[in-house]
KOLFI-292668 format. One record per residue: z, y, x of N, C-alpha, C, O, CB in turn. Coordinates in steps of 0.2 Angstrom, whole numbers, padded with zeros to 4 digits, always signed. Glycine has a CB too. Layout:
BEGIN
ZYXZYXZYXZYXZYX ...
! end
This chain:
BEGIN
-0111-0056+0070-0110-0054+0077-0102-0054+0079-0098-0050+0075-0113-0048+0079 -0100-0058+0083-0093-0058+0085-0092-0053+0091-0096-0052+0095-0090-0065+0087 -0086-0051+0092-0084-0047+0098-0084-0051+0104-0082-0057+0104-0077-0043+0097 -0086-0048+0110-0086-0051+0116-0078-0053+0118-0074-0049+0117-0089-0048+0122 -0078-0058+0122-0071-0060+0124-0068-0055+0129-0072-0053+0134-0071-0067+0127 -0062-0053+0129-0060-0048+0133-0058-0051+0140-0057-0057+0141-0053-0045+0131 -0059-0047+0146-0058-0050+0152-0050-0050+0153-0046-0047+0150-0060-0045+0158 -0048-0055+0158-0041-0055+0159-0039-0051+0165-0044-0050+0169-0039-0063+0160 -0033-0049+0166-0031-0045+0171-0024-0044+0171-0020-0048+0168-0035-0038+0171 -0022-0038+0175-0015-0037+0176-0013-0030+0174-0010-0026+0178-0012-0039+0183 -0016-0027+0169-0016-0020+0167-0009-0018+0165-0007-0012+0165-0021-0019+0162 -0005-0023+0163+0002-0022+0161+0007-0025+0165+0013-0026+0162+0003-0024+0153 +0006-0026+0171+0010-0030+0175+0017-0025+0176+0016-0019+0176+0007-0031+0182 +0022-0029+0176+0029-0026+0176+0031-0022+0170+0036-0018+0170+0029-0021+0182 +0027-0022+0165+0029-0019+0158+0033-0024+0154+0032-0030+0155+0023-0016+0155 +0037-0021+0150+0041-0025+0145+0039-0023+0138+0041-0017+0136+0048-0026+0146 +0036-0027+0134+0033-0024+0127+0037-0028+0122+0038-0034+0122+0026-0025+0127 +0039-0024+0117+0042-0027+0111+0036-0026+0105+0034-0020+0104+0049-0024+0109 +0035-0031+0102+0030-0030+0096+0033-0033+0090+0035-0038+0089+0023-0035+0098 +0032-0029+0085+0035-0031+0078+0029-0034+0074+0023-0033+0076+0038-0025+0074 +0031-0038+0069+0026-0041+0065+0021-0045+0069+0015-0045+0068+0022-0036+0060 +0023-0049+0074+0019-0052+0079+0017-0059+0077+0014-0063+0081+0023-0052+0085 +0019-0062+0071+0018-0069+0069+0011-0070+0067+0008-0076+0068+0022-0071+0063 +0007-0065+0065+0000-0066+0063-0003-0059+0064+0000-0054+0065+0000-0068+0056 -0010-0059+0063-0014-0053+0062-0014-0049+0069-0014-0051+0074-0012-0049+0057 -0014-0042+0068-0014-0038+0073-0008-0038+0078-0009-0038+0084-0014-0030+0071 -0002-0039+0075+0004-0040+0080+0003-0046+0084+0005-0046+0090+0010-0041+0075 +0001-0052+0081+0000-0058+0085-0005-0057+0091-0004-0059+0097-0002-0064+0081 -0011-0054+0089-0016-0053+0094-0014-0048+0100-0015-0049+0105-0022-0050+0091 -0010-0043+0098-0007-0039+0103-0002-0042+0107-0003-0041+0113-0004-0033+0099 +0002-0046+0105+0007-0050+0109+0003-0054+0114+0005-0054+0120+0012-0054+0105 -0002-0057+0112-0006-0062+0116-0009-0058+0121-0010-0060+0127-0011-0066+0112 -0013-0052+0119-0016-0048+0124-0012-0045+0129-0014-0045+0135-0020-0043+0120 -0006-0043+0127-0001-0040+0132+0001-0045+0137+0001-0043+0143+0005-0037+0128 +0003-0051+0135+0005-0056+0140-0001-0058+0144+0000-0059+0150+0007-0063+0136 -0007-0058+0142-0013-0059+0146-0013-0054+0152-0016-0056+0157-0019-0060+0142 -0012-0048+0150-0012-0043+0155-0006-0042+0159-0005-0037+0163-0014-0036+0151 -0001-0047+0159+0004-0047+0164+0011-0044+0161+0016-0044+0165+0002-0043+0170 +0011-0042+0155+0017-0039+0152+0022-0045+0150+0020-0051+0149+0016-0035+0146 +0028-0044+0151+0033-0048+0148+0034-0046+0140+0034-0040+0139+0040-0048+0151 +0033-0050+0136+0032-0048+0129+0038-0052+0125+0039-0058+0125+0026-0050+0126 +0041-0047+0120+0046-0050+0115+0042-0049+0109+0042-0044+0106+0053-0046+0116 +0040-0055+0106+0037-0055+0100+0042-0056+0094+0046-0061+0094+0031-0060+0099 +0042-0051+0089+0047-0052+0084+0043-0052+0077+0038-0050+0076+0052-0046+0084 +0046-0055+0072+0044-0055+0065+0049-0058+0061+0054-0061+0063+0037-0060+0065 +0049-0056+0054+0054-0059+0049+0052-0066+0048+0057-0070+0046+0053-0054+0043 +0046-0068+0049+0044-0075+0048+0045-0079+0054+0041-0080+0058+0037-0076+0046 +0051-0081+0055+0053-0085+0061+0049-0091+0062+0048-0093+0068+0060-0086+0061 +0048-0095+0057+0044-0101+0058+0037-0100+0060+0035-0103+0065+0044-0105+0051 +0033-0095+0057+0027-0094+0060+0027-0091+0067+0022-0092+0071+0023-0089+0055 +0032-0087+0068+0033-0084+0075+0033-0089+0080+0031-0088+0086+0039-0080+0075 +0036-0095+0079+0037-0100+0084+0030-0103+0087+0030-0106+0092+0041-0106+0081 +0025-0101+0083+0018-0103+0086+0017-0100+0093+0012-0102+0096+0013-0102+0081 +0020-0094+0094+0019-0090+0100+0024-0092+0106+0023-0090+0111+0020-0083+0099 +0029-0097+0104+0034-0098+0109+0031-0101+0115+0035-0101+0120+0039-0103+0105 +0026-0105+0115+0023-0108+0121+0018-0104+0125+0016-0107+0130+0020-0115+0119 +0017-0098+0123+0012-0094+0126+0015-0091+0132+0021-0088+0132+0009-0088+0122 +0013-0092+0138+0016-0089+0144+0017-0082+0144+0012-0078+0142+0011-0091+0151 +0023-0079+0146+0024-0072+0145+0027-0070+0139+0029-0064+0138+0018-0068+0147 +0027-0074+0134+0030-0072+0127+0036-0075+0126+0037-0081+0126+0025-0073+0122 +0041-0071+0124+0047-0074+0121+0047-0072+0113+0044-0067+0112+0054-0071+0124 +0050-0076+0109+0050-0074+0102+0057-0073+0099+0062-0076+0102+0047-0080+0098 +0058-0069+0094+0065-0068+0091+0063-0065+0084+0059-0061+0083+0069-0063+0095 +0067-0069+0079+0066-0066+0073+0069-0059+0072+0075-0058+0074+0069-0071+0068 +0066-0055+0068+0068-0048+0067+0065-0046+0061+0059-0046+0060+0066-0043+0073 +0070-0044+0056+0068-0040+0050+0068-0033+0051+0074-0030+0052+0072-0043+0044 +0063-0029+0051+0063-0022+0053+0066-0018+0047+0066-0012+0047+0056-0020+0054 +0068-0021+0041+0071-0018+0036+0079-0018+0037+0082-0015+0033+0069-0021+0029 +0081-0022+0042+0088-0023+0043+0090-0018+0049+0089-0020+0055+0090-0030+0045 +0094-0013+0047+0096-0008+0053+0100-0011+0058+0099-0010+0064+0099-0002+0049 +0105-0015+0056+0110-0018+0061+0106-0023+0065+0108-0023+0071+0115-0022+0057 +0101-0027+0063+0098-0031+0067+0094-0027+0073+0093-0029+0078+0093-0035+0063 +0091-0022+0071+0087-0018+0075+0092-0015+0081+0090-0015+0087+0083-0012+0072 +0097-0012+0078+0102-0009+0083+0105-0014+0088+0106-0013+0094+0108-0006+0079 +0106-0020+0085+0109-0026+0090+0104-0028+0095+0105-0029+0101+0111-0032+0086 +0097-0028+0093+0092-0030+0098+0091-0024+0103+0090-0026+0109+0086-0031+0094 +0092-0018+0101+0091-0012+0105+0097-0012+0110+0096-0009+0116+0091-0006+0101 +0102-0015+0109+0108-0015+0113+0107-0020+0119+0111-0020+0124+0115-0016+0109 +0102-0025+0118+0102-0030+0123+0095-0030+0126+0095-0033+0132+0102-0037+0119 +0090-0026+0124+0084-0026+0128+0081-0019+0128+0083-0015+0124+0078-0030+0124 +0077-0017+0133+0075-0010+0134+0068-0011+0136+0066-0010+0142+0079-0007+0140 +0063-0011+0131+0056-0011+0132+0053-0005+0135+0056+0001+0133+0052-0013+0126 +0048-0005+0139+0044+0001+0141+0038+0002+0136+0035+0007+0136+0042+0000+0148 +0037-0003+0132+0031-0002+0127+0034-0005+0120+0037-0010+0120+0025-0006+0129 +0033-0001+0115+0035-0003+0108+0029-0002+0104+0026+0003+0103+0041+0002+0105 +0027-0008+0101+0021-0008+0096+0024-0010+0089+0026-0015+0088+0016-0013+0098 +0023-0005+0085+0025-0005+0078+0019-0008+0073+0015-0004+0071+0028+0001+0075 +0020-0014+0071+0014-0017+0067+0016-0019+0060+0012-0020+0056+0012-0023+0071 +0022-0019+0059+0025-0021+0052+0022-0016+0047+0022-0010+0047+0032-0021+0052 +0020-0019+0041+0017-0015+0036+0014-0020+0030+0013-0026+0031+0012-0010+0038 +0013-0017+0024+0009-0020+0019+0005-0016+0015+0006-0010+0015+0015-0024+0014 +0001-0019+0011-0004-0015+0007-0003-0015+0000-0002-0021-0003-0012-0017+0009 -0001-0010-0003+0000-0010-0011-0007-0007-0014-0009-0002-0012+0006-0005-0013 -0009-0011-0018-0016-0009-0022-0014-0005-0028-0010-0007-0032-0020-0015-0023 -0018+0000-0029-0017+0004-0036-0017+0012-0035-0017+0014-0029-0011+0002-0039 -0018+0015-0040-0018+0023-0040-0011+0025-0041-0006+0021-0042-0022+0025-0045 -0010+0032-0041-0003+0034-0043+0000+0032-0049+0006+0032-0050-0004+0042-0042 -0005+0031-0054-0003+0029-0061+0000+0021-0061+0003+0019-0065-0008+0030-0066 -0002+0018-0056+0000+0011-0055+0006+0010-0051+0009+0005-0050-0006+0007-0052 +0008+0015-0048+0014+0015-0043+0020+0016-0046+0022+0022-0049+0013+0021-0037 +0025+0011-0046+0031+0012-0049+0036+0015-0043+0034+0016-0037+0034+0005-0051 +0042+0017-0045+0046+0020-0040+0048+0015-0035+0049+0016-0029+0053+0022-0044 +0049+0009-0037+0050+0003-0032+0045+0002-0028+0046+0001-0022+0052-0003-0036 +0038+0003-0030+0033+0002-0026+0033+0007-0020+0031+0006-0015+0026+0002-0030 +0034+0013-0023+0034+0019-0018+0039+0018-0013+0038+0019-0007+0036+0026-0022 +0045+0016-0015+0051+0015-0010+0050+0009-0005+0051+0010+0001+0058+0014-0014 +0047+0004-0008+0046-0002-0003+0040+0000+0002+0041-0002+0007+0043-0008-0008 +0035+0003-0001+0030+0005+0004+0032+0010+0010+0031+0008+0016+0024+0009+0000 +0037+0014+0008+0039+0019+0014+0044+0015+0018+0045+0017+0024+0042+0025+0011 +0048+0011+0015+0053+0007+0019+0050+0003+0024+0052+0003+0030+0058+0002+0014 +0045-0001+0022+0042-0006+0027+0037-0002+0031+0036-0004+0037+0038-0011+0023 +0033+0002+0029+0027+0005+0033+0029+0011+0037+0027+0012+0042+0022+0007+0028 +0034+0015+0035+0036+0021+0038+0044+0020+0041+0045+0021+0047+0036+0027+0034 +0048+0019+0037+0055+0019+0039+0057+0014+0044+0061+0015+0049+0060+0017+0033 +0053+0008+0044+0054+0003+0049+0052+0006+0056+0055+0005+0061+0050-0003+0048 +0047+0010+0056+0045+0013+0063+0050+0018+0065+0051+0019+0071+0038+0016+0062 +0052+0022+0060+0057+0027+0062+0063+0024+0065+0066+0026+0070+0060+0031+0056 +0066+0018+0062+0071+0014+0064+0070+0011+0071+0075+0012+0076+0073+0009+0060 +0065+0008+0072+0063+0005+0079+0063+0010+0084+0065+0010+0090+0057+0001+0079 +0059+0016+0083+0058+0021+0088+0065+0024+0090+0067+0025+0095+0054+0027+0085 +0069+0026+0084+0076+0029+0086+0080+0024+0090+0084+0026+0094+0079+0030+0079 +0080+0017+0089+0084+0013+0092+0082+0011+0099+0086+0011+0104+0084+0006+0088 +0075+0011+0101+0073+0009+0107+0071+0015+0112+0070+0014+0118+0067+0005+0107 +0070+0021+0109+0068+0027+0113+0074+0029+0118+0072+0030+0124+0067+0033+0108 +0080+0028+0117+0085+0030+0122+0084+0026+0128+0085+0028+0134+0092+0029+0119 +0083+0019+0127+0082+0015+0133+0076+0017+0137+0076+0017+0143+0081+0008+0131 +0070+0019+0134+0064+0022+0137+0066+0028+0141+0064+0029+0147+0059+0023+0132 +0070+0032+0138+0071+0039+0141+0076+0037+0148+0075+0040+0153+0075+0043+0137 +0080+0032+0147+0084+0031+0153+0080+0028+0159+0082+0028+0164+0090+0025+0151 +0074+0025+0157+0070+0022+0162+0065+0026+0164+0061+0025+0169+0067+0015+0159 +0065+0032+0162+0060+0037+0164+0054+0038+0160+0049+0042+0162+0058+0036+0171 +0053+0034+0155+0047+0035+0151+0045+0028+0147+0048+0023+0148+0041+0037+0155 +0040+0029+0143+0038+0023+0139+0032+0025+0135+0030+0031+0134+0043+0020+0135 +0029+0020+0132+0023+0021+0127+0025+0018+0121+0027+0012+0120+0017+0018+0130 +0024+0021+0115+0025+0019+0108+0018+0019+0105+0015+0024+0105+0030+0024+0105 +0017+0013+0102+0010+0013+0098+0012+0011+0091+0015+0006+0090+0006+0007+0102 +0010+0015+0086+0011+0014+0079+0005+0012+0076+0000+0016+0076+0014+0021+0076 +0005+0007+0072-0001+0005+0068-0002+0009+0062+0003+0008+0057-0002-0003+0067 -0007+0013+0061-0008+0017+0055-0014+0014+0052-0015+0008+0051-0009+0025+0056 -0019+0018+0049-0025+0016+0046-0029+0022+0045-0027+0028+0046-0023+0013+0039 -0036+0021+0044-0040+0027+0042-0039+0029+0035-0040+0034+0033-0048+0025+0043 -0036+0024+0031-0034+0026+0024-0028+0030+0024-0023+0028+0025-0033+0019+0020 -0029+0036+0022-0024+0041+0021-0025+0047+0026-0026+0052+0024-0017+0038+0023 -0023+0046+0033-0024+0051+0037-0031+0053+0039-0032+0059+0041-0020+0050+0044 -0036+0049+0038-0043+0050+0040-0047+0051+0034-0051+0056+0034-0045+0045+0045 -0047+0047+0029-0051+0047+0023-0047+0045+0017-0042+0041+0018-0057+0043+0024 -0050+0046+0011-0047+0044+0005-0050+0037+0003-0056+0036+0004-0048+0049-0001 -0046+0032+0001-0049+0026-0001-0046+0024-0008-0040+0025-0009-0046+0020+0004 -0051+0022-0012-0049+0021-0019-0043+0015-0020-0044+0010-0016-0055+0019-0023 -0039+0016-0024-0034+0011-0026-0029+0010-0020-0027+0004-0019-0037+0005-0028 -0028+0015-0016-0023+0014-0010-0018+0019-0010-0017+0022-0004-0027+0013-0004 -0015+0021-0016-0011+0027-0016-0005+0027-0011-0004+0031-0007-0009+0029-0023 -0001+0022-0012+0005+0022-0008+0004+0020-0001+0006+0023+0003+0010+0016-0011 -0001+0016+0000-0003+0014+0007-0005+0020+0011-0003+0021+0016-0008+0008+0007 -0010+0024+0007-0013+0030+0011-0007+0035+0012-0007+0038+0018-0018+0033+0006 -0002+0036+0008+0003+0040+0009+0007+0038+0015+0009+0042+0019+0007+0041+0003 +0009+0032+0015+0013+0029+0021+0009+0030+0027+0012+0032+0033+0015+0022+0020 +0003+0028+0027-0001+0028+0034-0002+0036+0036-0002+0037+0042-0008+0025+0033 -0003+0040+0032-0003+0047+0034+0004+0049+0037+0004+0053+0041-0005+0052+0028 +0009+0047+0034+0016+0049+0036+0017+0046+0043+0020+0049+0047+0021+0046+0032 +0014+0040+0045+0015+0037+0051+0012+0042+0057+0014+0043+0062+0011+0031+0052 +0006+0045+0055+0003+0050+0060+0007+0056+0061+0008+0058+0067-0004+0052+0057 +0010+0058+0056+0015+0064+0057+0021+0062+0061+0023+0066+0065+0017+0066+0050 +0024+0056+0059+0029+0054+0063+0027+0053+0071+0031+0055+0075+0031+0047+0061 +0021+0050+0072+0019+0049+0079+0018+0056+0082+0020+0056+0088+0012+0046+0079 +0015+0061+0079+0014+0067+0083+0021+0071+0084+0021+0074+0089+0010+0072+0078 +0025+0070+0080+0032+0073+0081+0036+0070+0087+0038+0074+0091+0036+0073+0074 +0036+0063+0087+0039+0060+0093+0035+0062+0099+0039+0063+0104+0039+0052+0092 +0029+0062+0099+0025+0064+0105+0027+0071+0107+0028+0072+0113+0017+0063+0104 +0027+0076+0103+0028+0083+0105+0036+0083+0107+0037+0087+0112+0027+0087+0099 +0040+0080+0104+0047+0081+0106+0049+0078+0113+0054+0081+0116+0052+0078+0101 +0046+0073+0115+0048+0069+0121+0042+0069+0126+0043+0065+0131+0050+0062+0119 +0037+0073+0126+0032+0073+0130+0034+0075+0138+0031+0072+0142+0026+0078+0128 +0039+0079+0138+0041+0081+0145+0046+0076+0148+0048+0077+0154+0045+0088+0144 +0048+0071+0144+0052+0066+0147+0049+0059+0148+0052+0054+0148+0058+0065+0142 +0042+0059+0148+0039+0053+0150+0037+0049+0144+0035+0043+0145+0042+0050+0155 +0038+0051+0138+0037+0047+0132+0030+0049+0129+0028+0054+0128+0042+0048+0127 +0026+0043+0128+0019+0044+0125+0020+0041+0118+0022+0035+0118+0013+0042+0129 +0017+0044+0113+0017+0040+0106+0010+0042+0103+0008+0047+0102+0023+0043+0102 +0007+0036+0102+0000+0037+0099+0000+0032+0092+0004+0027+0092-0005+0035+0104 -0005+0034+0088-0006+0030+0082-0013+0027+0082-0018+0030+0084-0005+0034+0076 -0013+0020+0080-0020+0017+0080-0022+0017+0073-0018+0015+0068-0020+0010+0083 -0028+0019+0071-0030+0019+0064-0036+0015+0063-0042+0017+0064-0032+0027+0062 -0035+0008+0062-0040+0004+0061-0044+0005+0054-0041+0007+0049-0038-0003+0061 -0050+0002+0053-0053+0001+0047-0051-0005+0044-0046-0008+0045-0061+0002+0048 -0056-0009+0041-0055-0015+0038-0055-0021+0043-0060-0022+0047-0060-0017+0032 -0049-0024+0044-0048-0029+0049-0047-0036+0046-0044-0037+0041-0043-0027+0054 -0050-0041+0049-0050-0048+0046-0043-0051+0048-0043-0054+0053-0056-0052+0049 -0038-0050+0044-0032-0053+0045-0030-0057+0040-0033-0057+0034-0027-0047+0046 -0024-0061+0041-0022-0065+0035-0020-0061+0029-0020-0063+0023-0016-0069+0037 -0017-0055+0030-0016-0051+0025-0022-0049+0021-0021-0049+0014-0012-0044+0027 -0027-0047+0024-0033-0046+0020-0036-0052+0017-0038-0051+0011-0039-0043+0025 -0035-0058+0020-0038-0064+0017-0034-0065+0010-0037-0067+0005-0037-0070+0022 -0027-0064+0010-0023-0065+0004-0025-0060-0001-0025-0062-0007-0016-0064+0006 -0027-0054+0001-0029-0049-0005-0036-0051-0007-0037-0051-0013-0029-0042-0002 -0040-0054-0003-0047-0056-0006-0046-0062-0010-0050-0062-0015-0051-0057+0000 -0042-0066-0009-0041-0072-0013-0038-0070-0020-0038-0074-0024-0037-0077-0009 -0035-0065-0020-0031-0063-0026-0037-0060-0031-0035-0059-0037-0026-0057-0025 -0043-0058-0029-0048-0056-0034-0051-0062-0038-0050-0067-0036-0054-0053-0030 -0053-0060-0044-0056-0065-0048-0062-0068-0045-0063-0074-0046-0058-0061-0055 -0066-0064-0041-0071-0067-0037-0071-0066-0030-0073-0061-0027-0078-0065-0040 -0067-0070-0026-0066-0069-0019-0072-0068-0015-0072-0064-0010-0061-0074-0016 -0077-0072-0016-0083-0071-0012-0086-0064-0013-0089-0061-0008-0088-0077-0015 -0087-0062-0019-0089-0055-0020-0085-0050-0017-0087-0045-0015-0090-0054-0028 -0078-0051-0017-0074-0046-0015-0075-0045-0007-0075-0040-0004-0066-0048-0016 -0076-0051-0004-0077-0051+0004-0083-0047+0005-0084-0043+0010-0077-0058+0006 -0089-0049+0001-0095-0045+0002-0094-0037+0001-0097-0034+0005-0100-0047-0003 -0090-0035-0003-0089-0028-0005-0085-0025+0001-0087-0020+0004-0085-0027-0011 -0080-0029+0004-0077-0026+0010-0081-0025+0016-0081-0020+0020-0071-0031+0012 -0086-0030+0017-0090-0030+0023-0096-0024+0021-0098-0021+0026-0094-0037+0024 -0098-0024+0015-0103-0019+0014-0101-0012+0015-0106-0008+0017-0105-0019+0006 -0095-0010+0015-0093-0003+0017-0092-0002+0025-0091+0003+0027-0086-0001+0014 -0093-0007+0029-0093-0007+0036-0100-0006+0039-0104-0011+0038-0090-0013+0039 -0102+0000+0042-0109+0001+0044-0111-0004+0049-0117-0005+0050-0109+0008+0047 -0107-0007+0053-0109-0012+0058-0110-0019+0054-0112-0024+0058-0103-0013+0063 -0109-0020+0048-0110-0026+0044-0105-0031+0045-0107-0037+0044-0117-0028+0046 -0099-0030+0048-0094-0035+0049-0087-0032+0049-0087-0025+0049-0095-0039+0055 -0082-0036+0048-0075-0033+0048-0073-0033+0056-0076-0036+0060-0071-0038+0044 -0068-0029+0057-0065-0029+0063-0061-0035+0065-0060-0038+0060-0061-0022+0064 -0059-0036+0071-0055-0042+0072-0048-0039+0075-0048-0034+0078-0058-0046+0078 -0043-0043+0074-0036-0041+0077-0037-0040+0084-0033-0036+0087-0031-0047+0075 -0041-0044+0088-0041-0044+0095-0044-0037+0097-0042-0035+0102-0046-0050+0098 -0049-0034+0093-0051-0028+0095-0046-0022+0094-0046-0018+0099-0057-0026+0090 -0042-0023+0089-0037-0018+0089-0032-0019+0095-0029-0014+0097-0033-0019+0082 -0030-0025+0096-0026-0027+0102-0028-0024+0108-0024-0022+0112-0025-0034+0102 -0035-0024+0109-0037-0021+0116-0036-0014+0116-0034-0011+0122-0045-0022+0116 -0036-0010+0111-0034-0003+0111-0027-0002+0112-0025+0003+0115-0036+0000+0104 -0023-0007+0109-0016-0006+0111-0014-0008+0118-0010-0004+0121-0012-0012+0106 -0018-0012+0121-0017-0013+0128-0018-0007+0132-0015-0005+0136-0022-0019+0131 -0024-0004+0130-0026+0003+0134-0020+0008+0133-0018+0011+0138-0032+0006+0131 -0017+0008+0127-0012+0013+0126-0006+0012+0129-0002+0016+0130-0011+0014+0118 -0004+0005+0130+0002+0003+0134+0001+0004+0141+0006+0004+0145+0004-0003+0132 -0005+0004+0144-0006+0004+0151-0007+0011+0154-0006+0016+0151-0013+0000+0152 -0007+0011+0161-0007+0017+0165-0014+0020+0164-0015+0026+0166-0006+0016+0172 -0019+0017+0161-0026+0020+0160-0025+0026+0155-0030+0030+0155-0031+0015+0157 -0020+0026+0151-0020+0031+0145-0014+0036+0146-0012+0039+0141-0019+0028+0138 -0012+0037+0152-0006+0041+0154-0007+0049+0152-0003+0052+0151-0005+0041+0161 -0014+0051+0150-0015+0058+0149-0016+0058+0141-0018+0063+0139-0021+0060+0152 -0014+0053+0137-0015+0053+0130-0009+0052+0126-0005+0047+0128-0020+0047+0128 -0007+0057+0122-0001+0056+0118-0002+0060+0111-0006+0065+0111+0005+0058+0121 +0001+0058+0106+0001+0061+0100-0006+0061+0096-0007+0065+0092+0002+0069+0101 -0010+0056+0098-0016+0055+0095-0017+0050+0089-0013+0045+0090-0021+0054+0100 -0021+0051+0084-0023+0046+0079-0030+0043+0081-0035+0047+0080-0022+0049+0072 -0030+0037+0084-0036+0035+0087-0040+0030+0082-0037+0025+0079-0035+0031+0093 -0046+0032+0080-0049+0028+0075-0053+0023+0078-0056+0023+0083-0054+0033+0071 -0052+0017+0075-0056+0011+0077-0058+0007+0070-0055+0003+0068-0051+0006+0081 -0064+0010+0068-0066+0007+0061-0073+0005+0060-0075+0005+0055-0064+0013+0056 -0076+0004+0066-0083+0001+0065-0088+0006+0062-0093+0005+0059-0083-0005+0061 -0086+0013+0062-0090+0018+0060-0090+0019+0052-0094+0023+0049-0097+0016+0061 -0085+0016+0049-0083+0017+0042-0083+0024+0040-0085+0026+0035-0077+0013+0040 -0079+0028+0044-0078+0035+0042-0082+0040+0045-0081+0046+0044-0070+0037+0044 -0088+0038+0048-0093+0043+0050-0095+0048+0045-0099+0052+0046-0099+0039+0054 
! end
């Protein structure tokens, strides 16, 4: 069963959104959904070639950005002032604490957590100058909501994102800033596909991923994007500091 096609509208008219890791997966779907809803979108990604596939989509501008490069983030923040920031960059490290090297730990926190700290710190002043804004951080159910086997570093980083989110929300709530975290379950993305193909039996691995979903299917990037649209829109103005679960009932 596939998800129904979302309606088109102007829920984000006059908004300017910056989306990281927008070349594929959840970031790409979010950039497209935001543009569909009337936002001006700056889609960024370290993969400049893949990002160019979005260049012809109405409402979307593209720019290569490595969220691990502090200077690049600061230079971009000096030239643009988004009213919505969606932090999608991240990666999944497989293994337990015994499989985690110091480099694995550092890389997980650099890409999954520190990148969000850097983008928020860089773009928040512009939001404050404009009287407010919405920050959406992609976390996961793995870590802050439930324990998942062989996801030690990943779970630690995703739990940290929820703490980061709540802290930003609390500190700037009176200044018009909202900050929320989206906690998806298993989503059918290119990243997941690459991990599935790394198994000795990819067909069986896919079956195992689906089997843990009570709805009998994986989530889609577009479904996560629709939640991001809601969080960026005026429909969610009374919501901040929340870790919102979107997992097809996995953690029930």
